[in-house]
C-alpha positions in Angstrom: 81.9 -10.9 -165.7 81.3 -9.0 -162.5 83.8 -6.6 -161.1 84.4 -6.3 -157.3 81.8 -3.5 -156.9 79.1 -5.5 -158.8 80.0 -8.7 -156.9 79.6 -6.8 -153.6 76.2 -5.5 -154.7 75.1 -9.0 -155.6 76.3 -10.4 -152.3 74.3 -7.6 -150.5 71.2 -8.4 -152.6 71.5 -12.1 -151.7 71.9 -11.4 -148.0 69.0 -9.0 -148.0 66.6 -11.1 -150.1 63.3 -11.9 -148.6 63.1 -15.3 -150.4 65.4 -17.8 -152.0 63.8 -17.0 -155.4 64.7 -13.4 -155.0 68.2 -14.3 -153.9 68.7 -16.4 -157.0 67.1 -14.2 -159.5 70.4 -12.9 -160.8 71.7 -16.4 -161.4 68.5 -17.5 -163.2 69.1 -14.7 -165.7 72.9 -14.9 -166.0 74.8 -18.2 -166.5 77.7 -18.8 -164.2 81.0 -17.8 -165.8 83.5 -20.5 -166.8 87.2 -20.5 -167.3 86.6 -20.2 -171.0 84.4 -17.2 -170.5 87.0 -15.4 -168.4 89.8 -16.4 -170.9 87.9 -14.9 -173.8 86.9 -11.8 -171.8 90.5 -11.1 -170.6 92.2 -11.7 -174.0 89.7 -9.3 -175.6 90.1 -6.7 -172.8 93.9 -6.9 -172.8 94.1 -7.1 -176.6 96.1 -10.4 -176.4 96.4 -12.5 -179.6 95.7 -16.1 -179.1 98.8 -17.2 -181.0 101.0 -15.1 -178.7 99.3 -16.4 -175.6 99.8 -20.0 -176.8 103.5 -19.4 -177.4 104.2 -17.5 -174.2 102.2 -19.9 -171.9 103.8 -23.0 -173.5 100.4 -24.7 -173.8 100.0 -27.2 -176.7 97.9 -25.5 -179.4 95.0 -28.0 -179.7 94.8 -28.3 -175.9 94.6 -24.5 -175.6 91.8 -24.3 -178.2 89.8 -27.0 -176.4 90.2 -24.9 -173.2 89.1 -21.7 -175.0 86.1 -23.4 -176.5 85.1 -24.7 -173.0 85.6 -28.4 -174.1 88.4 -29.0 -171.6 89.2 -27.7 -168.1 92.9 -26.8 -167.7 95.2 -28.4 -165.2 96.2 -26.1 -162.3 99.7 -25.3 -163.8 98.1 -24.7 -167.2 95.6 -22.2 -165.7 98.5 -20.5 -163.8 100.6 -20.3 -166.9 97.8 -18.8 -169.0 96.9 -16.2 -166.3 100.6 -15.3 -165.7 101.2 -14.8 -169.4 98.3 -12.4 -169.5 99.9 -10.4 -166.6 96.8 -10.9 -164.5 96.6 -9.5 -161.0 96.6 -11.9 -158.0 92.8 -11.7 -157.6 92.2 -12.6 -161.3 94.7 -15.4 -161.1 92.8 -16.9 -158.2 89.5 -16.5 -160.1 91.0 -18.3 -163.0 92.0 -21.1 -160.6 88.6 -21.3 -159.0 86.8 -21.3 -162.4 89.0 -24.2 -163.4 88.0 -26.2 -160.3 91.4 -25.7 -158.6 92.3 -24.2 -155.2 93.4 -20.6 -155.3 96.9 -19.7 -154.4 97.5 -20.2 -150.7 100.3 -18.3 -149.0 100.6 -21.1 -146.4 101.8 -23.5 -149.1 105.5 -22.9 -149.9 105.2 -23.4 -153.7 102.2 -21.0 -153.8 104.1 -18.5 -151.7 106.8 -18.5 -154.3 104.3 -17.9 -157.1 102.6 -15.1 -155.1 106.1 -13.6 -154.5 106.7 -13.6 -158.2 103.3 -12.1 -159.0 103.7 -9.4 -156.5 107.0 -8.4 -158.2 105.4 -8.7 -161.7 107.9 -11.4 -162.7 107.3 -13.0 -166.0 106.2 -16.7 -166.0 109.7 -17.9 -167.0 111.3 -16.1 -164.0 108.7 -17.6 -161.6 109.3 -21.0 -163.1 113.1 -20.6 -162.6 112.5 -19.6 -159.0 110.4 -22.7 -158.4 113.1 -24.9 -160.0 115.9 -23.2 -158.0 114.0 -23.9 -154.8 113.3 -27.5 -155.8 109.5 -27.0 -156.1 107.3 -28.4 -158.8 107.8 -26.1 -161.9 105.0 -24.6 -163.9 106.4 -26.4 -166.9 109.5 -28.4 -167.7 112.2 -26.3 -169.4 113.5 -27.8 -172.6 
């Protein structure tokens, strides 16, 4: 997984390439990351136990393992819950969303603005969900 510096270097190499083949050489050698790849990488990097992440994110166990194996793409709320429970930064949450085929958080959308507000204040997922419910927005999950 590329960090910002590596990503900027790759962007520069693509822009300055003399041919399409040169521009795509990195991609021919490195497969594109998936949500599953990022999930595995982040849980390892942050020393997060899968069982704890499943419990905290309120994702059904078998569904989570299909996501982790790359057999299933998570729904947007599921991707958000997983990323929030790993205490990901805003940029990483948006990357999780993009890798799962969903739009990144958009500050122009009220619900997304509430989620961004919560992320910027390091609110736990449950608190962000309560904020959404209080403001009559779609919750990240239905409270039992």
